[in-house]
TIKOL-742977 format. One record per atom (N, C-alpha, C): x negated, y negated, z; residue in three letters. Coordinates in pm, whole numbers, padded with zeros to 5 digits, always signed. Layout:
N
XYZAla ...
***
This chain:
310
-23890-03934+15195Met -23751-03975+15168Met -23659-03906+15269Met -23580-03985+15340Asn -23490-03923+15438Asn -23367-03864+15372Asn -23288-03798+15450Thr -23171-03727+15398Thr -23071-03822+15335Thr -23047-03940+15400Lys -22951-04036+15347Lys -22995-04088+15211Lys -23125-04114+15198Gln -23176-04162+15070Gln -23162-04056+14962Gln -23185-03930+15001Gln -23170-03821+14905Gln -23026-03810+14855Gln -22931-03822+14947Ile -22790-03813+14912Ile -22752-03929+14820Ile -22802-04052+14857Arg -22772-04170+14777Arg -22831-04158+14637Arg -22955-04110+14629Thr -23021-04094+14500Thr -22949-03991+14414Thr -22911-03881+14479Gly -22837-03777+14406Gly -22704-03828+14357Gly -22640-03909+14439Ser -22509-03965+14402Ser -22523-04060+14285Ser -22627-04144+14288Asp -22652-04239+14179Asp -22680-04166+14049Asp -22759-04059+14058Gln -22791-03982+13938Gln -22665-03919+13878Gln -22578-03869+13967Ala -22453-03807+13921Ala -22364-03910+13852Ala -22360-04032+13909Lys -22280-04139+13849Lys -22332-04175+13711Lys -22467-04187+13702Arg -22526-04221+13574Arg -22500-04113+13469Arg -22507-03987+13517Ala -22483-03875+13426Ala -22339-03876+13376Ala -22244-03905+13469Arg -22103-03909+13429Arg -22078-04025+13333Arg -22144-04139+13363Lys -22128-04256+13278Lys -22185-04230+13139Lys -22303-04163+13135Arg -22365-04131+13007Arg -22279-04032+12929Arg -22225-03932+13000Ser -22139-03832+12936Ser -22012-03896+12881Ser -21955-03989+12961Ser -21833-04057+12918Ser -21860-04145+12796Ser -21977-04212+12797Ser -22014-04298+12685Ser -22035-04217+12558Ser -22099-04100+12573Glu -22122-04013+12458Glu -21990-03960+12402Glu -21897-03925+12494Ala -21767-03874+12451Ala -21689-03981+12377Ala -21697-04106+12429Glu -21626-04217+12365Glu -21685-04246+12228Glu -21818-04237+12220Ser -21885-04260+12091Ser -21844-04155+11989Ser -21836-04028+12034Ala -21794-03920+11945Ala -21650-03939+11901Ala -21565-03985+11993Phe -21424-04006+11959Phe -21410-04123+11862Phe -21496-04224+11878Lys -21494-04338+11788Lys -21526-04293+11645Lys -21620-04199+11634Glu -21652-04144+11502Glu -21531-04072+11445Glu -21462-03996+11531Arg -21342-03925+11489Arg -21234-04026+11446Arg -21223-04137+11517Phe -21125-04240+11487Phe -21144-04291+11344Phe -21267-04325+11309Phe -21292-04379+11176Phe -21291-04271+11068Phe -21313-04147+11108Lys -21301-04037+11013Lys -21154-04021+10973Lys -21065-04028+11072Val -20920-04020+11044Val -20878-04140+10961Val -20931-04258+10992Arg -20899-04377+10916Arg -20937-04361+10768Arg -21050-04294+10742Ser -21092-04273+10603Ser -21009-04166+10533Ser -20954-04071+10611Glu -20873-03963+10554Glu -20734-04011+10516Glu -20683-04110+10591Leu -20548-04161+10565Leu -20555-04284+10476Leu -20501-04272+10357Asp -20500-04385+10264Asp -20380-04473+10295Asp -20405-04589+10352Ile -20297-04678+10393Ile -20213-04723+10275Ile -20272-04723+10154Met -20199-04769+10036Met -20101-04665+09983Met -20098-04548+10047Gln -19998-04447+10013Gln -19873-04460+10099Gln -19876-04551+10196Phe -19764-04566+10289Phe -19684-04692+10255Phe -19552-04683+10272Leu -19464-04796+10247Leu -19394-04843+10374Leu -19440-04790+10487Asp -19393-04835+10618Asp -19513-04825+10710Asp -19557-04938+10765Tyr -19678-04936+10848Tyr -19659-04848+10972Tyr -19536-04832+11018Arg -19512-04747+11134Arg -19540-04600+11101Arg -19504-04558+10981Asp -19533-04421+10939Asp -19684-04396+10936Asp -19757-04497+10889Tyr -19904-04485+10881Tyr -19964-04467+11020Tyr -19927-04554+11114Phe -19986-04547+11248Phe -19937-04425+11327Phe -19816-04382+11301Ser -19767-04260+11366Ser -19849-04140+11322Ser -19879-04131+11193Lys -19962-04024+11140Lys -20103-04034+11194Lys -20154-04155+11202Phe -20288-04183+11255Phe -20297-04131+11399Phe -20199-04167+11480Tyr -20197-04127+11621Tyr -20186-03975+11637Tyr -20102-03913+11556Glu -20085-03768+11564Glu -20216-03694+11538Glu -20292-03742+11440Lys -20419-03677+11407Lys -20520-03694+11521Lys -20522-03811+11585Leu -20613-03834+11696Leu -20571-03752+11819Leu -20443-03737+11834Lys -20389-03663+11950Lys -20431-03516+11946Lys -20449-03461+11828Thr -20491-03320+11817Thr -20633-03301+11867Thr -20713-03408+11865Thr -20851-03401+11912Thr -20860-03420+12063Thr -20778-03511+12115Arg -20779-03539+12259Arg -20636-03539+12311Arg -20598-03432+12378Lys -20460-03415+12424Lys -20415-03526+12518Lys -20510-03583+12595Ser -20474-03687+12691Ser -20465-03825+12628Ser -20487-03832+12497Tyr -20488-03960+12427Tyr -20352-04026+12438Tyr -20351-04155+12472Ser -20226-04228+12494Ser -20207-04339+12392Ser -20085-04390+12385Phe -20056-04502+12297Phe -20132-04626+12343Phe -20151-04639+12475Ala -20225-04754+12528Ala -20368-04752+12477Ala -20431-04633+12479Lys -20568-04620+12428Lys -20572-04646+12278Lys -20473-04596+12208Phe -20464-04615+12064Phe -20457-04764+12032Phe -20377-04836+12110Ser -20363-04980+12093Ser -20497-05049+12111Ser -20571-05007+12212Ala -20702-05067+12239Ala -20800-05037+12126Ala -20795-04914+12074His -20886-04876+11965His -20853-04950+11836His -20730-05001+11826Leu -20691-05078+11708Leu -20726-05226+11722Leu -20784-05261+11838Gly -20824-05400+11859Gly -20720-05483+11932Gly -20616-05419+11984Leu -20511-05488+12059Leu -20529-05462+12208Leu -20441-05514+12289Ser -20451-05492+12433Ser -20418-05348+12468Ser -20478-05300+12577Glu -20452-05162+12620Glu -20322-05159+12700Glu -20212-05149+12627Ser -20079-05148+12690Ser -19987-05062+12604Ser -19862-05049+12647Asn -19764-04970+12572Asn -19687-05054+12471Asn -19731-05176+12447Ser -19663-05263+12352Ser -19660-05201+12212Ser -19771-05137+12175Phe -19778-05080+12041Phe -19682-04961+12029Phe -19660-04890+12137Trp -19562-04781+12137Trp -19423-04837+12105Trp -19393-04955+12158Gln -19264-05019+12129Gln -19253-05057+11982Gln -19367-05090+11921Val -19368-05122+11777Val -19337-04995+11697Val -19405-04886+11731Leu -19387-04762+11656Leu -19248-04703+11672Leu -19185-04729+11783Thr -19049-04678+11808Thr -18943-04780+11766Thr -18985-04885+11694Arg -18896-04986+11637Arg -18821-05068+11742Arg -18877-05077+11861Arg -18818-05163+11963Arg -18863-05308+11945Arg -18973-05324+11873Arg -19022-05458+11842Arg -19104-05451+11714Arg -19128-05565+11651Asp -19206-05570+11527Asp -19351-05607+11557Asp -19439-05566+11468Leu -19580-05602+11479Leu -19598-05745+11430Leu -19657-05831+11511Ser -19677-05970+11472Ser -19787-05979+11368Ser -19786-06085+11289Met -19888-06103+11187Met -20026-06123+11249Met -20032-06188+11365Ser -20161-06208+11432Ser -20220-06074+11476Ser -20134-05985+11527Ser -20181-05851+11566Ser -20223-05772+11443Ser -20149-05790+11334Ala -20182-05721+11210Ala -20320-05764+11160Ala -20351-05893+11172Glu -20483-05943+11131Glu -20593-05881+11215Glu -20570-05867+11346Lys -20669-05804+11434Lys -20693-05659+11393Lys -20587-05588+11360Ile -20598-05449+11318Ile -20678-05438+11190Ile -20655-05530+11097Cys -20730-05531+10970Cys -20880-05539+10996Cys -20917-05626+11089Ala -21058-05644+11121Ala -21115-05519+11187Ala -21040-05460+11280Thr -21087-05342+11352Thr -21103-05223+11259Thr -21007-05203+11169Leu -21012-05089+11078Leu -21103-05114+10957Leu -21154-05237+10947Arg -21244-05273+10837Arg -21179-05244+10700Arg -21057-05292+10687Leu -20984-05270+10563Leu -21045-05350+10448Leu -21042-05292+10329Ser -21089-05361+10210Ser -20989-05472+10175Ser -21023-05554+10078Phe -20934-05663+10038Phe -20798-05610+09995Phe -20798-05506+09910Glu -20671-05449+09861Glu -20593-05384+09975Glu -20663-05311+10062Glu -20596-05245+10174Glu -20535-05347+10269Glu -20610-05453+10297Lys -20559-05557+10386Lys -20435-05623+10328Lys -20441-05657+10199Lys -20326-05723+10136Lys -20204-05631+10138Lys -20226-05501+10109His -20117-05403+10111His -20056-05395+10251His -20141-05383+10352Phe -20094-05370+10490Phe -20016-05492+10535Phe -20068-05611+10509Leu -19999-05733+10551Leu -19866-05751+10477Leu -19860-05708+10351Leu -19734-05712+10277Leu -19633-05615+10339Leu -19681-05497+10383Leu -19593-05401+10449Leu -19534-05460+10576Leu -19620-05524+10655Val -19573-05584+10780Val -19467-05691+10751Val -19495-05776+10655Lys -19401-05883+10619Lys -19271-05825+10565Lys -19282-05722+10478His -19164-05660+10419His -19081-05586+10523His -19146-05504+10604Asn -19073-05424+10703Asn -19010-05509+10813Asn -19074-05621+10846Asn -19024-05705+10955Asn -18913-05800+10912Asn -18911-05835+10783Ser -18816-05936+10735Ser -18673-05883+10728Ser -18579-05970+10757Arg -18437-05937+10742Arg -18377-06013+10623Arg -18462-06090+10555Asp -18418-06170+10441Asp -18436-06090+10312Asp -18329-06071+10237His -18333-05987+10117His -18432-06041+10013His -18429-06172+09990Gln -18514-06230+09887Gln -18662-06216+09923Gln -18695-06234+10050Leu -18834-06220+10094Leu -18879-06075+10080Leu -18792-05982+10117Arg -18825-05840+10106Arg -18847-05801+09959Arg -18764-05854+09870Glu -18778-05826+09728Glu -18908-05884+09675Glu -18943-06005+09720Ser -19067-06068+09678Ser -19188-05986+09723Ser -19183-05937+09846Cys -19293-05853+09898Cys -19304-05724+09819Cys -19189-05665+09784Met -19190-05540+09710Met -19250-05560+09571Met -19219-05670+09508Lys -19277-05699+09376Lys -19427-05714+09386Lys -19474-05779+09493Glu -19618-05794+09512Glu -19684-05659+09538Glu -19615-05572+09611Leu -19668-05438+09636Leu -19681-05358+09506Leu -19581-05371+09420Val -19586-05302+09290Val -19702-05355+09207Val -19718-05488+09204Thr -19828-05548+09128Thr -19963-05503+09181Thr -19977-05503+09313Leu -20102-05461+09376Leu -20131-05315+09346Leu -20027-05232+09356Lys -20043-05089+09327Lys -20086-05068+09182Lys -20025-05141+09091Thr -20060-05128+08949Thr -20207-05160+08925Thr -20258-05261+08996Gln -20397-05302+08980Gln -20496-05198+09031Gln -20450-05110+09118Thr -20541-05012+09177Thr -20524-04871+09121Thr -20437-04855+09021Leu -20415-04723+08964Leu -20533-04681+08876Leu -20553-04550+08867Asp -20669-04496+08796Asp -20645-04481+08646Asp -20520-04454+08605Thr -20493-04424+08465Thr -20376-04505+08412Thr -20369-04519+08280Glu -20257-04586+08216Glu -20129-04506+08235Glu -20143-04375+08243Glu -20025-04289+08263Glu -19955-04323+08394Glu -20033-04343+08502Gln -19974-04380+08630Gln -19905-04516+08622Gln -19966-04608+08547Glu -19906-04741+08530Glu -19772-04730+08457Glu -19768-04645+08355Arg -19644-04628+08279Arg -19534-04567+08364Arg -19570-04470+08447Val -19471-04406+08534Val -19412-04509+08631Val -19499-04591+08690Leu -19452-04694+08783Leu -19365-04795+08710Leu -19402-04829+08587Glu -19322-04921+08506Glu -19185-04860+08474Glu -19183-04730+08444Tyr -19058-04661+08409Tyr -18956-04671+08523Tyr -19002-04649+08645Phe -18911-04653+08760Phe -18887-04794+08812Phe -18956-04893+08754Gly -18943-05029+08803Gly -18826-05106+08744Gly -18762-05052+08640Glu -18648-05120+08578Glu -18534-05020+08558Glu -18411-05066+08579Trp -18296-04977+08571Trp -18271-04926+08429Trp -18309-05005+08329Tyr -18267-04972+08192Tyr -18355-04868+08123Tyr -18476-04841+08173His -18559-04739+08107His -18492-04600+08111His -18448-04552+08230Pro -18379-04423+08232Pro -18248-04425+08153Pro -18181-04542+08150Val -18054-04552+08078Val -18074-04535+07928Val -18172-04607+07872Ile -18198-04597+07728Ile -18247-04456+07693Ile -18321-04398+07785Arg -18363-04258+07762Arg -18241-04167+07750Arg -18143-04184+07839Glu -18023-04101+07832Glu -17939-04136+07710Glu -17939-04262+07668Met -17864-04300+07549Met -17917-04230+07426Met -18046-04196+07427Ala -18105-04124+07313Ala -18043-03985+07298Ala -17973-03940+07402Gly -17906-03811+07395Gly -17765-03820+07339Gly -17718-03942+07314Leu -17585-03958+07255Leu -17586-03909+07110Leu -17473-03854+07067Asp -17464-03796+06933Asp -17490-03897+06822Asp -17453-04022+06844Asn -17464-04124+06738Asn -17566-04232+06774Asn -17669-04197+06851Phe -17764-04298+06900Phe -17832-04373+06787Phe -17841-04504+06806Asp -17910-04594+06714Asp -18003-04680+06799Asp -18132-04681+06765Ala -18231-04751+06848Ala -18236-04901+06826Ala -18152-04955+06744Ser -18155-05099+06721Ser -18106-05172+06847Ser -18167-05287+06881Pro -18125-05363+06999Pro -17977-05401+06994Pro -17925-05429+06874Glu -17784-05467+06861Glu -17692-05352+06903Glu -17723-05232+06855Trp -17639-05116+06887Trp -17644-05084+07036Trp -17765-05089+07093Ile -17781-05059+07236Ile -17708-05163+07322Ile -17723-05290+07287Asn -17659-05396+07366Asn -17507-05390+07358Asn -17452-05346+07245Glu -17307-05334+07232Glu -17250-05233+07330Glu -17333-05138+07373Arg -17284-05030+07459Arg -17324-05044+07606Arg -17410-05139+07639Leu -17448-05166+07777Leu -17356-05271+07838Leu -17319-05254+07964Phe -17236-05356+08026Phe -17320-05474+08076Phe -17451-05456+08086Leu -17543-05565+08112Leu -17637-05578+07993Leu -17634-05692+07926Arg -17712-05708+07804Arg -17860-05729+07834Arg -17943-05683+07741Leu -18087-05696+07751Leu -18138-05777+07633Leu -18253-05838+07649Thr -18314-05908+07535Thr -18368-05802+07439Thr -18371-05832+07309Pro -18425-05738+07211Pro -18567-05693+07247Pro -18648-05788+07300Arg -18785-05754+07336Arg -18790-05648+07445Arg -18703-05658+07545Lys -18700-05558+07652Lys -18663-05421+07598Lys -18570-05417+07505Ile -18528-05290+07446Ile -18642-05229+07366Ile -18711-05311+07290Glu -18823-05262+07209Glu -18935-05208+07297Glu -18966-05282+07405Lys -19072-05238+07496Lys -19031-05110+07569Lys -18902-05099+07600Ser -18853-04979+07667Ser -18867-04857+07576Ser -18830-04872+07450Leu -18842-04762+07353Leu -18989-04722+07336Leu -19076-04821+07339Glu -19220-04794+07327Glu -19270-04717+07449Glu -19226-04759+07567Leu -19266-04691+07692Leu -19216-04548+07694Leu -19092-04526+07653Leu -19034-04391+07654Leu -19110-04299+07559Leu -19158-04353+07448Gln -19239-04273+07356Gln -19374-04241+07418Gln -19435-04339+07485Gln -19565-04318+07547Gln -19557-04212+07656Gln -19442-04205+07724Leu -19423-04105+07829Leu -19370-03973+07773Leu -19358-03965+07641Ser -19309-03844+07572Ser -19169-03804+07619Ser -19086-03904+07645Leu -18948-03879+07686Leu -18854-03882+07566Leu -18894-03956+07461Ile -18820-03956+07335Ile -18920-03947+07220Ile -18874-03904+07106Arg -18958-03901+06986Arg -18871-03924+06864Arg -18934-03968+06756Tyr -18859-03993+06633Tyr -18849-03863+06554Tyr -18725-03825+06519Asp -18700-03704+06442Asp -18681-03742+06295Asp -18776-03701+06212Asn -18772-03738+06070Asn -18651-03679+05997Asn -18607-03559+06037Asp -18493-03496+05971Asp -18363-03570+06002Asp -18348-03611+06127Arg -18225-03678+06168Arg -18233-03830+06153Arg -18353-03879+06124Lys -18375-04022+06102Lys -18336-04105+06225Lys -18373-04058+06342Arg -18339-04128+06466Arg -18425-04076+06580Arg -18424-04150+06691Phe -18493-04105+06811Phe -18407-04000+06882Phe -18474-03901+06938Ile -18404-03799+07017Ile -18481-03775+07147Ile -18414-03715+07242Gln -18481-03680+07367Gln -18573-03560+07346Gln -18683-03559+07419Thr -18777-03447+07409Thr -18746-03337+07510Thr -18673-03372+07615Gly -18647-03275+07722Gly -18752-03280+07831Gly -18857-03361+07813Asn -18961-03374+07916Asn -18910-03454+08035Asn -18977-03435+08149Gln -18940-03506+08271Gln -19056-03594+08317Gln -19023-03697+08393Val -19126-03783+08453Val -19152-03734+08595Val -19274-03691+08620Met -19312-03642+08752Met -19420-03734+08810Met -19381-03828+08897Pro -19479-03923+08953Pro -19586-03850+09035Pro -19711-03892+09019Glu -19818-03838+09100Glu -19806-03894+09242Glu -19874-03828+09336Arg -19866-03867+09477Arg -19900-04015+09497Arg -19993-04065+09416Lys -20040-04202+09434Lys -19932-04305+09407Lys -19831-04271+09327Val -19727-04369+09291Val -19586-04324+09328Val -19570-04199+09371Gln -19434-04147+09386Gln -19351-04220+09492Gln -19415-04261+09604Gly -19339-04330+09708Gly -19285-04463+09660Gly -19372-04543+09602Leu -19332-04675+09553Leu -19236-04662+09435Leu -19261-04564+09348Ala -19173-04542+09233Ala -19032-04507+09279Ala -19022-04421+09379Ala -18890-04380+09430Ala -18814-04498+09489Ala -18884-04580+09566Ile -18818-04695+09628Ile -18768-04794+09523Ile -18854-04824+09424Arg -18814-04918+09320Arg -18695-04865+09240Arg -18698-04736+09210Tyr -18590-04678+09130Tyr -18456-04687+09205Tyr -18457-04652+09332His -18332-04655+09409His -18284-04798+09433His -18378-04891+09449Gln -18339-05031+09464Gln -18268-05081+09338Gln -18325-05048+09222Lys -18265-05091+09095Lys -18130-05023+09073Lys -18121-04896+09112Ala -17995-04822+09097Ala -17885-04887+09181Ala -17921-04931+09301Cys -17823-04996+09388Cys -17779-05130+09330Cys -17872-05201+09266Glu -17837-05329+09203Glu -17735-05308+09091Glu -17756-05204+09012Ile -17663-05175+08902Ile -17527-05133+08957Ile -17527-05056+09065Ala -17400-05015+09127Ala -17322-05137+09173Ala -17392-05235+09227Arg -17325-05358+09272Arg -17262-05432+09154Arg -17336-05440+09044Glu -17285-05509+08925Glu -17165-05436+08864Glu -17164-05304+08876Ser -17057-05225+08813Ser -16920-05252+08874Ser -16918-05300+08998Ile -16790-05324+09066Ile -16704-05421+08987Ile -16767-05523+08930Ser -16692-05623+08855Ser -16705-05608+08704Ser -16807-05534+08658Ala -16833-05527+08513Ala -16775-05403+08446Ala -16744-05300+08524Val -16695-05174+08466Val -16549-05152+08506Val -16469-05110+08410Ser -16327-05084+08436Ser -16310-04982+08548Ser -16206-05003+08630Ala -16179-04911+08741Ala -16154-04768+08692Ala -16105-04754+08567Leu -16080-04622+08512Leu -16210-04547+08481Leu -16322-04621+08472Arg -16450-04560+08435Arg -16552-04565+08548Arg -16506-04587+08668Arg -16597-04583+08784Arg -16524-04526+08904Arg -16601-04478+08997Asp -16544-04424+09121Asp -16643-04455+09233Asp -16609-04552+09316Leu -16698-04594+09424Leu -16632-04564+09558Leu -16703-04491+09641Asn -16651-04457+09774Asn -16753-04496+09880Asn -16706-04555+09987Val -16793-04592+10099Val -16733-04537+10228Val -16813-04461+10301Leu -16770-04408+10429Leu -16866-04454+10537Leu -16813-04498+10650Thr -16897-04528+10767Thr -16859-04427+10874Thr -16955-04341+10910Leu -16926-04230+10999Leu -16996-04245+11134Leu -16935-04192+11237Cys -16997-04185+11369Cys -17029-04038+11397Cys -17153-03996+11367Ile -17193-03856+11380Ile -17333-03848+11439Ile -17380-03727+11462Ser -17515-03707+11515Ser -17614-03693+11400Ser -17743-03701+11430Asp -17845-03681+11328Asp -17838-03540+11271Asp -17802-03444+11357Glu -17789-03305+11310Glu -17674-03293+11210Glu -17563-03358+11240Ala -17448-03354+11148Ala -17481-03424+11018Ala -17563-03530+11025Ala -17603-03602+10904Ala -17681-03512+10809Ala -17760-03420+10865Gln -17834-03325+10782Gln -17737-03234+10706Gln -17626-03198+10770Asn -17525-03117+10702Asn -17459-03196+10589Asn -17434-03324+10613Val -17375-03409+10509Val -17472-03419+10391Val -17602-03433+10419Lys -17703-03440+10312Lys -17697-03316+10225Lys -17681-03201+10288Gln -17674-03077+10212Gln -17553-03074+10120Gln -17440-03124+10170Val -17318-03131+10089Val -17341-03222+09967Val -17408-03336+09990Leu -17434-03430+09881Leu -17532-03371+09779Leu -17631-03297+09827His -17727-03232+09736His -17655-03132+09646His -17563-03056+09704Glu -17487-02956+09627Glu -17399-03026+09523Glu -17342-03141+09561Ala -17258-03216+09467Ala -17341-03263+09347Ala -17464-03307+09373Cys -17552-03352+09265Cys -17589-03236+09174Cys -17612-03119+09232Lys -17643-03000+09152Lys -17526-02965+09061Lys -17404-02975+09114Gln -17285-02946+09035Gln -17269-03046+08920Gln -17302-03173+08948Ala -17294-03275+08843Ala -17393-03245+08731Ala -17514-03201+08767Met -17615-03165+08667Met -17568-03046+08583Met -17500-02951+08648Lys -17449-02834+08576Lys -17341-02874+08477Lys -17255-02967+08518Ile -17150-03015+08429Ile -17212-03080+08306Ile -17319-03157+08327Glu -17387-03220+08214Glu -17445-03113+08120Glu -17511-03013+08177Asn -17571-02908+08093Asn -17467-02830+08014Asn -17347-02816+08073Asp -17241-02738+08007Asp -17160-02821+07906Asp -17182-02952+07905Ser -17103-03039+07817Ser -17148-03027+07672Ser -17053-03007+07583Glu -17083-03000+07441Glu -17078-03139+07378Glu -16983-03219+07420Lys -16970-03354+07367Lys -17044-03452+07458Lys -17132-03534+07400Arg -17208-03631+07478Arg -17200-03767+07408Arg -17105-03849+07451Asp -17085-03978+07386Asp -17088-04097+07482Asp -17117-04071+07611Gln -17125-04179+07709Gln -17239-04151+07807Gln -17291-04258+07869Val -17393-04244+07974Val -17335-04295+08106Val -17334-04209+08205Tyr -17286-04244+08338Tyr -17403-04236+08438Tyr -17387-04304+08549Gln -17486-04294+08657Gln -17413-04260+08786Gln -17474-04170+08863Ile -17420-04134+08994Ile -17520-04179+09100Ile -17475-04262+09191Asn -17558-04303+09304Asn -17499-04243+09431Asn -17579-04170+09505Val -17535-04112+09631Val -17635-04156+09739Val -17586-04229+09837Gln -17672-04276+09946Gln -17616-04236+10081Gln -17705-04196+10166Leu -17670-04170+10307Leu -17781-04230+10390Leu -17749-04327+10475Phe -17853-04389+10557Phe -17796-04434+10689Phe -17886-04437+10789Ala -17845-04475+10925Ala -17826-04626+10934Ala -17724-04669+11006Leu -17700-04811+11030Leu -17736-04851+11171Leu -17763-04751+11255Thr -17800-04778+11394Thr -17934-04714+11425Thr -18007-04767+11523Lys -18137-04715+11562Lys -18122-04608+11670Lys 
***
């Protein structure tokens, strides 16, 4: 073998070794990819961008040079920065791309349905469609819960009147009859809804029947959603609270409501300071309630702060 052949042979061997090493590294990373996929429960997320951002962060800790383009390719999409634009909300994920991702991640039937509903919900600008998707998400979540207790907690936060009737049980003259409750609500409920609500509140140990006082009373217990339902429960509760606030504008006397809306031009850092002020105001409101001796009305306070620009 002459010198040129030796150099060529050595070069070929080096190339094969590098190719084999690269293939082994890619195979190992692929295992890591699906390990992260199994660690992250997609059904715990209510924004698909949050899910993929967390997914990418975990992979990035393993390979510092890992890019969004590579991440896109590993998800079954083209190796480009298009997916980065999706995660940064510069564009939405198309349903066709979402279907490809489902196949690549080998999502189960429930996981796929949840993910596609998230894409449809997050991408839509139509209120009715978003509400329809949210209802489907709640139904799907209910079907996958492990215990009846989790189902009851999700049900409790799914309607505005459950917390209201619970607070009404703290009124000095509370009467659990549907007639008495409806006389005091500005939005009337069917007797069946009131009866089911009272039943749910008892199952959650939020109210109990006091034989001495011959009426239902509050137990003082709190509802603490487990991690599996807390995200969806919080969203449903705040959505329902906002619906009631909207109705109160025309249904409640101006003397018994106080609605303020501010549109501010500030920084994200300043917004954090505003949040702190609002948190302190809520704490003060809770203190006022605790210090009150007379309890003959139920009020609701809604405080929202959210960005209107990207």
